C-alpha positions as CSV (number, residue, x, y, z in Angstrom):
1,M,-58.5,-124.7,-11.2
2,A,-58.5,-121.5,-13.3
3,L,-55.7,-119.1,-12.3
4,P,-55.1,-115.4,-12.9
5,D,-52.8,-114.6,-15.9
6,G,-49.2,-115.3,-15.1
7,V,-49.9,-117.2,-11.8
8,E,-49.1,-120.8,-11.3
9,V,-49.6,-122.9,-8.2
10,V,-47.0,-125.6,-8.3
11,G,-47.9,-127.0,-4.8
12,P,-50.4,-129.8,-4.6
13,M,-54.0,-128.9,-4.1
14,H,-55.8,-130.6,-1.2
15,A,-59.3,-130.4,0.2
16,R,-60.6,-126.9,0.8
17,Y,-57.4,-125.2,-0.6
18,D,-59.6,-123.4,-3.0
19,E,-61.1,-121.5,-0.1
20,V,-57.7,-119.8,0.5
21,L,-56.2,-119.9,-3.0
22,T,-59.0,-117.9,-4.5
23,D,-58.8,-115.9,-7.7
24,R,-59.0,-112.7,-5.6
25,A,-56.2,-113.8,-3.3
26,L,-53.9,-114.9,-6.2
27,E,-54.6,-111.7,-8.1
28,L,-53.4,-109.8,-5.0
29,V,-50.3,-111.9,-4.7
30,A,-49.6,-111.2,-8.4
31,L,-50.2,-107.5,-8.0
32,L,-47.9,-107.2,-5.0
33,H,-45.2,-109.4,-6.7
34,R,-45.2,-107.3,-9.8
35,E,-45.2,-103.9,-8.0
36,L,-42.9,-104.7,-5.1
37,D,-40.6,-107.7,-5.6
38,G,-37.9,-105.8,-7.4
39,R,-37.6,-103.4,-4.5
40,R,-37.6,-106.3,-2.0
41,R,-34.6,-107.8,-3.8
42,E,-32.8,-104.5,-3.9
43,L,-33.3,-104.1,-0.1
44,L,-32.0,-107.6,0.5
45,A,-28.9,-106.7,-1.5
46,K,-28.5,-103.6,0.7
47,R,-28.5,-105.8,3.8
48,T,-25.5,-107.7,2.3
49,D,-23.7,-104.5,1.4
50,R,-24.2,-103.2,5.0
51,V,-22.7,-106.4,6.6
52,R,-19.8,-106.2,4.1
53,A,-19.1,-102.6,5.2
54,I,-19.2,-103.6,8.8
55,A,-16.8,-106.5,8.2
56,D,-14.5,-103.9,6.5
57,G,-14.4,-101.8,9.7
58,G,-17.6,-99.8,9.5
59,G,-20.2,-99.5,12.2
60,L,-23.8,-98.8,13.0
61,G,-25.3,-95.5,14.2
62,F,-28.3,-93.3,14.0
63,L,-28.9,-92.0,10.5
64,E,-28.0,-88.4,9.8
65,E,-30.3,-88.3,6.8
66,T,-33.4,-89.0,9.0
67,R,-32.4,-86.7,11.9
68,E,-35.4,-84.4,11.1
69,I,-37.8,-87.3,11.7
70,R,-36.3,-88.1,15.1
71,E,-36.2,-84.5,16.2
72,D,-39.8,-83.6,15.0
73,D,-42.0,-83.8,18.1
74,S,-45.2,-83.3,16.2
75,W,-46.0,-86.7,14.7
76,R,-47.7,-89.7,16.3
77,V,-48.8,-93.1,15.1
78,A,-52.5,-93.9,14.7
79,D,-54.6,-94.5,17.7
80,P,-54.8,-98.1,18.8
81,A,-57.2,-100.2,16.7
82,P,-60.1,-102.3,18.2
83,G,-58.7,-105.3,20.1
84,L,-55.2,-103.8,20.4
85,L,-55.7,-101.3,23.2
86,D,-55.0,-103.7,26.0
87,R,-52.1,-106.1,25.1
88,R,-50.8,-106.9,28.5
89,V,-50.2,-110.6,27.7
90,E,-49.7,-112.0,24.2
91,I,-49.3,-115.7,23.4
92,T,-47.3,-116.9,20.4
93,G,-47.5,-120.1,18.5
94,P,-48.0,-121.7,15.1
95,T,-51.3,-121.9,13.2
96,D,-51.9,-125.6,13.5
97,R,-55.4,-126.5,14.5
98,K,-54.8,-127.4,18.1
99,M,-52.7,-124.4,18.8
100,T,-55.2,-122.1,17.2
101,I,-57.9,-123.2,19.6
102,N,-55.6,-123.2,22.6
103,A,-54.2,-119.8,21.9
104,L,-57.6,-118.2,21.4
105,N,-58.9,-119.8,24.6
106,S,-55.8,-119.0,26.6
107,G,-56.9,-115.8,28.3
108,A,-54.2,-113.8,26.5
109,K,-55.3,-110.5,25.0
110,V,-53.5,-111.2,21.7
111,W,-52.5,-114.3,19.8
112,L,-49.5,-114.0,17.5
113,A,-50.6,-116.5,14.9
114,D,-47.1,-117.4,13.6
115,Q,-46.5,-118.2,10.0
116,E,-42.8,-117.5,10.6
117,D,-40.3,-118.6,13.3
118,A,-42.7,-121.0,15.1
119,N,-43.9,-122.5,11.8
120,T,-42.2,-124.2,8.9
121,P,-43.0,-123.2,5.4
122,L,-44.1,-126.7,4.4
123,W,-46.8,-126.1,1.8
124,E,-49.4,-127.9,3.9
125,N,-48.6,-125.5,6.8
126,V,-48.7,-122.4,4.6
127,V,-52.2,-123.1,3.3
128,G,-53.5,-125.2,6.2
129,G,-52.6,-122.4,8.6
130,Q,-54.7,-120.0,6.6
131,L,-57.6,-122.4,6.7
132,N,-57.4,-122.7,10.4
133,L,-57.4,-118.9,10.8
134,L,-60.5,-118.8,8.5
135,D,-62.3,-121.5,10.6
136,A,-61.4,-119.8,13.8
137,I,-62.8,-116.4,12.7
138,T,-66.0,-118.0,11.4
139,G,-66.3,-120.2,14.5
140,N,-66.1,-123.4,12.6
141,I,-63.0,-124.9,14.2
142,D,-62.6,-127.9,16.4
143,F,-59.9,-130.6,16.8
144,T,-59.7,-134.1,18.2
145,S,-56.3,-135.5,19.2
146,P,-55.1,-139.0,18.4
147,E,-55.8,-139.8,22.0
148,G,-59.5,-138.7,21.6
149,K,-59.3,-135.3,23.5
150,E,-61.6,-132.7,22.0
151,Y,-60.8,-129.1,21.5
152,H,-63.4,-126.3,20.9
153,L,-63.5,-122.5,21.1
154,Q,-64.9,-121.4,24.4
155,D,-67.6,-118.8,24.9
156,G,-66.6,-115.3,25.9
157,E,-63.6,-113.2,25.0
158,L,-61.0,-114.7,22.7
159,A,-57.6,-113.4,22.0
160,T,-57.2,-110.9,19.1
161,I,-55.5,-112.5,16.1
162,V,-52.3,-110.9,14.9
163,V,-50.6,-112.8,12.0
164,R,-46.8,-112.9,11.6
165,P,-45.9,-113.5,8.0
166,R,-42.5,-114.7,6.9
167,G,-39.6,-112.3,6.7
168,W,-38.6,-110.5,3.5
169,H,-35.8,-113.0,2.8
170,L,-37.9,-116.1,2.5
171,P,-39.4,-117.2,-0.8
172,E,-42.5,-119.1,-1.6
173,K,-41.6,-121.7,-4.2
174,H,-45.1,-123.2,-4.5
175,I,-46.7,-120.0,-6.0
176,E,-45.1,-118.5,-9.1
177,V,-45.9,-115.2,-10.8
178,D,-44.6,-114.7,-14.4
179,G,-42.3,-117.7,-13.9
180,E,-40.7,-116.4,-10.7
181,P,-41.0,-117.7,-7.1
182,T,-42.9,-115.2,-4.9
183,S,-42.1,-113.6,-1.6
184,G,-43.2,-115.7,1.4
185,S,-43.9,-112.4,3.2
186,L,-46.3,-111.2,0.5
187,V,-48.0,-114.6,0.1
188,D,-48.7,-114.9,3.8
189,F,-49.9,-111.3,4.0
190,A,-52.1,-111.5,0.9
191,L,-53.7,-114.8,1.6
192,Y,-54.8,-113.8,5.1
193,L,-56.0,-110.3,4.0
194,A,-58.0,-111.6,1.0
195,T,-59.5,-114.6,3.0
196,C,-60.1,-113.1,6.4
197,G,-59.6,-109.3,6.2
198,Q,-63.2,-108.3,5.6
199,L,-64.4,-111.0,8.0
200,Q,-62.3,-109.4,10.7
201,I,-63.6,-105.9,9.8
202,D,-67.2,-107.2,10.1
203,R,-66.4,-108.6,13.6
204,G,-65.3,-105.1,14.7
205,Q,-61.6,-105.6,14.5
206,G,-59.3,-105.7,11.5
207,P,-56.5,-107.6,9.8
208,Y,-53.5,-107.1,12.1
209,Y,-49.9,-108.2,11.5
210,Y,-46.5,-108.6,13.2
211,L,-43.7,-107.8,10.9
212,P,-40.4,-109.8,11.4
213,K,-36.8,-109.4,10.6
214,I,-37.0,-105.8,9.4
215,E,-33.5,-104.2,9.1
216,S,-34.3,-100.6,8.0
217,H,-37.0,-98.0,7.7
218,L,-36.9,-98.6,3.9
219,E,-38.1,-102.1,4.5
220,A,-40.9,-100.8,6.7
221,R,-41.8,-98.4,3.8
222,L,-42.0,-101.4,1.5
223,W,-44.5,-103.0,3.9
224,N,-46.5,-99.8,4.1
225,D,-46.7,-99.6,0.3
226,A,-47.9,-103.3,0.3
227,F,-50.6,-102.3,2.8
228,L,-51.7,-99.4,0.6
229,L,-51.8,-101.4,-2.6
230,A,-53.7,-104.3,-0.9
231,Q,-56.3,-102.1,0.8
232,D,-57.0,-100.2,-2.4
233,F,-57.2,-103.5,-4.4
234,L,-59.7,-105.0,-1.9
235,G,-61.7,-101.9,-1.3
236,I,-60.7,-101.7,2.4
237,P,-60.2,-98.2,3.8
238,R,-56.6,-97.1,4.2
239,G,-55.4,-97.4,7.8
240,T,-57.5,-100.5,8.5
241,I,-54.4,-102.8,8.6
242,R,-52.3,-102.4,11.7
243,A,-48.8,-103.8,12.1
244,T,-46.4,-104.2,15.1
245,V,-42.8,-104.4,14.1
246,L,-40.4,-106.7,15.8
247,I,-37.2,-104.9,16.5
248,E,-35.1,-108.1,16.4
249,T,-32.2,-107.0,14.2
250,Y,-29.2,-104.9,15.2
251,P,-29.6,-102.3,12.4
252,A,-33.3,-101.8,13.2
253,A,-32.5,-100.7,16.7
254,F,-30.9,-97.6,15.3
255,E,-34.0,-96.8,13.1
256,M,-36.9,-97.4,15.5
257,E,-38.3,-93.9,15.1
258,E,-38.0,-94.0,11.4
259,I,-39.8,-97.4,11.2
260,L,-42.7,-96.1,13.3
261,Y,-42.8,-93.0,11.0
262,E,-43.0,-95.0,7.8
263,L,-45.8,-97.1,9.2
264,R,-47.5,-94.4,11.3
265,D,-51.0,-94.7,9.7
266,H,-50.8,-98.5,10.1
267,S,-48.6,-98.8,13.2
268,A,-49.5,-100.8,16.3
269,G,-46.1,-100.4,18.0
270,L,-42.8,-102.2,18.4
271,N,-41.7,-105.5,20.0
272,A,-38.4,-106.3,21.7
273,G,-37.1,-109.7,20.6
274,R,-34.2,-111.5,22.2
275,W,-32.7,-114.5,20.4
276,D,-33.0,-112.9,16.9
277,Y,-31.5,-109.7,18.2
278,M,-28.4,-111.5,19.5
279,F,-28.3,-113.6,16.3
280,S,-28.2,-110.3,14.4
281,V,-25.4,-108.9,16.7
282,I,-23.3,-111.9,15.8
283,K,-24.3,-111.7,12.1
284,C,-23.3,-108.1,11.8
285,F,-20.0,-108.2,13.7
286,R,-19.0,-111.9,13.4
287,T,-15.6,-111.1,11.9
288,R,-14.6,-108.3,14.2
289,G,-12.8,-110.1,17.0
290,E,-13.3,-110.9,20.6
291,D,-14.9,-107.6,21.5
292,W,-18.0,-108.8,19.7
293,V,-18.0,-112.4,21.0
294,L,-20.9,-113.1,23.3
295,P,-20.7,-115.6,26.2
296,D,-23.0,-118.5,26.6
297,R,-26.3,-117.4,25.0
298,N,-28.4,-118.4,28.0
299,S,-26.3,-116.1,30.2
300,V,-27.1,-113.0,28.0
301,T,-30.1,-111.7,29.8
302,M,-32.2,-108.6,29.0
303,T,-30.4,-106.8,31.8
304,V,-26.9,-106.8,30.3
305,P,-25.8,-103.3,29.2
306,F,-26.4,-103.5,25.4
307,M,-29.7,-105.3,25.8
308,R,-30.9,-103.0,28.5
309,A,-30.1,-100.0,26.3
310,Y,-32.1,-101.5,23.5
311,T,-35.2,-102.2,25.5
312,E,-35.2,-98.9,27.3
313,L,-34.8,-97.0,24.0
314,L,-37.7,-99.1,22.5
315,V,-40.1,-98.1,25.3
316,R,-39.0,-94.4,25.2
317,T,-39.4,-94.4,21.4
318,C,-42.8,-96.0,21.3
319,H,-44.4,-93.9,24.0
320,R,-43.0,-90.7,22.6
321,R,-45.0,-91.5,19.5
322,G,-48.1,-92.9,21.1
323,A,-47.3,-96.5,20.2
324,H,-47.4,-99.7,22.2
325,A,-44.1,-101.2,23.4
326,I,-44.4,-105.0,23.7
327,G,-41.8,-107.0,25.6
328,G,-40.0,-110.2,24.7
329,M,-40.6,-113.9,24.8
330,A,-40.8,-116.0,27.9
331,A,-40.0,-119.4,26.4
332,F,-40.6,-121.4,29.6
333,I,-43.2,-124.2,29.4
334,P,-44.7,-126.0,32.4
335,S,-42.8,-129.0,33.6
336,K,-43.9,-132.1,35.5
337,D,-40.8,-131.6,37.7
338,E,-41.9,-129.4,40.6
339,E,-38.5,-127.9,41.1
340,R,-38.1,-127.0,37.5
341,N,-41.6,-125.6,37.4
342,A,-41.0,-123.4,40.4
343,F,-37.8,-122.1,38.8
344,A,-39.6,-121.3,35.5
345,F,-42.4,-119.4,37.1
346,E,-40.0,-117.5,39.3
347,K,-37.9,-116.4,36.3
348,L,-40.9,-115.6,34.2
349,T,-42.4,-113.4,37.0
350,D,-39.1,-111.6,37.5
351,D,-38.8,-111.0,33.8
352,K,-42.3,-109.7,33.2
353,T,-42.2,-107.6,36.4
354,R,-39.1,-105.9,35.1
355,E,-40.7,-105.2,31.7
356,A,-43.9,-103.8,33.2
357,T,-41.9,-101.6,35.6
358,D,-39.8,-100.3,32.7
359,G,-42.9,-99.2,30.9
360,F,-43.7,-102.0,28.5
361,D,-47.4,-102.3,27.7
362,G,-47.5,-106.1,27.5
363,S,-45.3,-109.1,26.8
364,W,-45.1,-112.6,25.2
365,V,-45.4,-116.1,26.5
366,A,-45.1,-119.3,24.5
367,H,-47.5,-121.6,26.4
368,P,-51.1,-121.2,27.7
369,G,-49.9,-122.3,31.1
370,M,-47.8,-119.2,31.4
371,V,-50.5,-116.6,30.5
372,Q,-51.8,-116.0,34.0
373,A,-48.3,-115.4,35.5
374,C,-47.6,-112.8,32.8
375,R,-51.0,-111.2,33.3
376,D,-50.4,-111.0,37.1
377,A,-47.1,-109.2,36.7
378,F,-48.6,-106.6,34.4
379,D,-51.8,-106.3,36.5
380,Q,-49.6,-105.2,39.4
381,V,-48.3,-102.3,37.4
382,L,-51.2,-101.4,35.1
383,G,-54.1,-102.1,37.4
384,D,-57.3,-101.3,35.4
385,R,-55.5,-99.2,32.8
386,P,-55.3,-100.9,29.4
387,N,-51.7,-99.8,28.8
388,Q,-49.1,-97.3,30.0
389,R,-48.3,-95.4,26.8
390,D,-48.4,-92.2,29.0
391,K,-45.2,-93.4,30.7
392,L,-42.9,-91.4,28.5
393,R,-39.5,-92.5,30.1
394,E,-38.0,-89.1,29.5
395,D,-35.2,-90.2,31.9
396,V,-33.9,-92.5,29.2
397,H,-31.0,-91.2,27.1
398,V,-29.5,-94.0,24.9
399,T,-26.5,-93.4,22.6
400,A,-25.2,-95.4,19.8
401,D,-22.3,-96.4,22.0
402,D,-24.7,-97.8,24.5
403,L,-26.4,-100.0,21.9
404,L,-23.0,-101.2,20.7
405,N,-21.5,-101.9,24.1
406,V,-21.3,-105.7,23.6
407,R,-17.9,-105.9,25.2
408,A,-19.4,-105.1,28.6
409,T,-21.5,-108.3,28.6
410,P,-20.5,-110.4,31.6
411,G,-20.1,-114.2,31.4
412,E,-17.9,-116.9,29.8
413,A,-17.9,-119.2,26.9
414,T,-18.2,-122.7,28.4
415,E,-18.1,-126.3,27.3
416,Q,-21.7,-126.7,28.5
417,G,-22.8,-123.7,26.5
418,L,-21.2,-125.0,23.4
419,R,-22.8,-128.5,23.9
420,N,-26.2,-127.0,24.6
421,N,-26.1,-125.0,21.3
422,V,-25.3,-128.2,19.4
423,A,-27.9,-130.3,21.2
424,V,-30.7,-127.8,20.8
425,G,-29.8,-126.9,17.2
426,L,-29.9,-130.6,16.1
427,R,-33.2,-131.4,17.9
428,Y,-34.8,-128.3,16.5
429,L,-33.7,-128.7,12.9
430,E,-34.9,-132.3,12.8
431,S,-38.3,-131.2,13.9
432,W,-38.3,-128.3,11.5
433,L,-37.5,-130.5,8.6
434,R,-40.5,-132.7,9.4
435,G,-42.8,-129.6,9.5
436,S,-42.9,-128.6,13.1
437,G,-41.5,-125.2,13.9
438,A,-42.4,-124.8,17.6
439,V,-40.6,-127.5,19.7
440,G,-40.3,-128.1,23.4
441,I,-36.7,-128.8,24.1
442,F,-35.2,-129.0,27.7
443,D,-38.3,-127.3,29.2
444,L,-38.3,-124.4,26.8
445,M,-40.4,-123.7,23.7
446,E,-38.0,-123.2,20.9
447,D,-38.4,-121.7,17.4
448,A,-36.2,-120.9,14.5
449,A,-34.7,-117.9,16.3
450,T,-33.2,-120.3,18.8
451,A,-31.6,-122.4,16.1
452,E,-30.2,-119.3,14.4
453,I,-28.5,-118.0,17.6
454,S,-27.3,-121.5,18.5
455,R,-25.5,-122.2,15.2
456,S,-24.3,-118.6,14.9
457,Q,-22.6,-118.6,18.3
458,V,-20.9,-121.9,17.5
459,W,-19.7,-120.4,14.1
460,Q,-18.4,-117.3,15.8
461,W,-16.6,-119.1,18.6
462,R,-15.0,-121.5,16.2
463,T,-14.0,-118.8,13.6
464,N,-12.5,-116.6,16.3
465,G,-10.8,-119.5,18.1
466,I,-12.4,-118.8,21.4
467,V,-11.0,-120.6,24.4
468,L,-13.7,-122.1,26.7
469,S,-13.6,-121.6,30.5
470,N,-12.1,-125.1,30.8
471,G,-9.1,-124.1,28.7
472,E,-10.2,-126.0,25.6
473,K,-10.2,-124.1,22.3
474,V,-13.2,-124.2,20.0
475,T,-12.0,-125.9,16.8
476,H,-13.6,-127.5,13.8
477,E,-12.8,-130.9,15.3
478,L,-14.3,-130.2,18.7
479,V,-17.6,-129.0,17.2
480,E,-17.7,-132.0,14.8
481,S,-17.2,-134.4,17.7
482,M,-19.9,-132.7,19.7
483,I,-22.3,-132.9,16.8
484,E,-21.8,-136.7,16.6
485,E,-22.1,-137.1,20.4
486,E,-25.3,-135.1,20.7
487,L,-26.8,-136.7,17.6
488,E,-26.4,-140.1,19.2
489,K,-28.0,-138.8,22.4
490,A,-31.0,-137.4,20.5
491,R,-31.4,-140.6,18.5
492,S,-31.5,-142.6,21.7
493,E,-34.3,-140.5,23.1
494,T,-36.7,-141.0,20.1
495,D,-38.2,-143.6,17.8
496,D,-36.2,-143.3,14.6
497,D,-39.2,-144.0,12.4
498,G,-39.8,-141.1,10.0
499,R,-37.1,-138.9,11.7
500,R,-34.7,-136.8,9.7
501,W,-31.6,-136.9,11.9
502,D,-29.1,-137.4,9.1
503,D,-30.5,-134.3,7.3
504,A,-30.5,-132.3,10.5
505,R,-26.8,-133.3,11.2
506,A,-25.8,-132.3,7.6
507,L,-27.6,-129.0,7.8
508,Y,-26.3,-128.1,11.3
509,A,-22.7,-129.0,10.3
510,E,-23.0,-126.9,7.1
511,M,-24.2,-123.9,9.1
512,A,-21.8,-124.2,12.0
513,L,-18.6,-125.4,10.3
514,S,-18.6,-123.8,6.9
515,E,-16.0,-121.1,6.2
516,E,-18.6,-118.8,4.8
517,Y,-21.4,-117.7,7.1
518,A,-24.9,-118.3,5.8
519,D,-27.3,-115.3,6.5
520,F,-30.2,-117.6,7.4
521,L,-30.3,-121.3,8.0
522,T,-34.0,-121.4,7.0
523,L,-33.0,-120.8,3.4
524,P,-30.9,-124.0,2.9
525,A,-33.4,-125.8,5.1
526,Y,-36.3,-124.7,2.8
527,E,-34.4,-126.2,-0.1
528,R,-34.5,-129.6,1.7
529,M,-38.2,-129.3,2.1
530,P,-40.7,-130.6,-0.5
């Protein structure tokens, strides 16, 4: 395989990989790496500096240097692109072949084709997912399960594809440029754009993206520069790419207007995350004492004061600038237990009704079986309108103190909450290490964000010596014993053949029990992956 100068593919080449790893695609990866990777590394260093400043007593707030952008009423983002006008229900999931077909057939308006939290960066997933997207767009995709069930794309309207590349922090070790590993973000972005971008344009849509883990408007500017470079390189008109940014980090909540501004010619709106947002709250203020300690993660709903402030500000911000506001994930999956199923659908309906009433233009589900319930909730509010971007929410006035009001969160730290964090974290990591990033655990569809909040909450409770509701203090020894107990339970539920329980235990213990907090568990996990 002839490669562009300075580019080396160190991952194995399998059948059809050359359809994705083309000269054009790898030339684009090299261009983006050489032009932008230095800035990417500088911005990652700024993240570290910010967290260090917070640990030393600093805080978060709206930026004085960008006040003019926030106060300027004249600017708007680009009008919605084809396929992104009506987004009342979006389904998320990895880009494996079965999910690709099911998501596109689900009845959702949008499929978030996830190369990030619901995926693992196993080399076969990185390239194989791109092949599945290519086959879906050209109509050449089908799948037969081991049980003989066949899957095909249905006739009629399919969901609009929006690809979520990896976050800025994740590397791609299987593609090197000038002897350096590349950015997972830029690799995922470039491979999809070079392989499928023009095909999507020819179909009357475009290459669309969800951008994860952004922490500042400068990181959004970096993405915008990547879009400009790539469009020019491929001869695609500027503004063709559209991107929705996930506001799933604490710092980004204070820079929503600026993020929209940086991406305004390419913007498709903002999304309100949940688990990653709470994970970021803990990450930023993990050493600042009990005022910043959250109760059991499952008790922290979107209606508690600091989460409510964040979601209302997001809707207000988006609609003021003509952008879509997309609600958070409903992780429920259908259950064979009728009582559990009724509970899941009731909670989902309540959650989506609240979002629609608040002004969100759409929301996420994690399973095709939940699409209709989400659609029904938004239909009740939207009717025949494609969105409610005209609902400006001028009644919303959110201050920095409102966003920071974590101490007003009701609830307790409980033994069951601690045990659930350990149980879910172990089960998820074992699956992740084997190459599956979307995992059904205890009737919920979990991804990497769940593992991050689970291990972070355990770390925070242990480090701050939190006393549980039963009077027991969270100690190193208590967590260690729970890890062993939950590991044995998990082992007993599965066939051990091919499982990676020992690796999962070692990784989870490292993340939850180390003295130094690791920014992302996916980084040491990636080192354990071939």
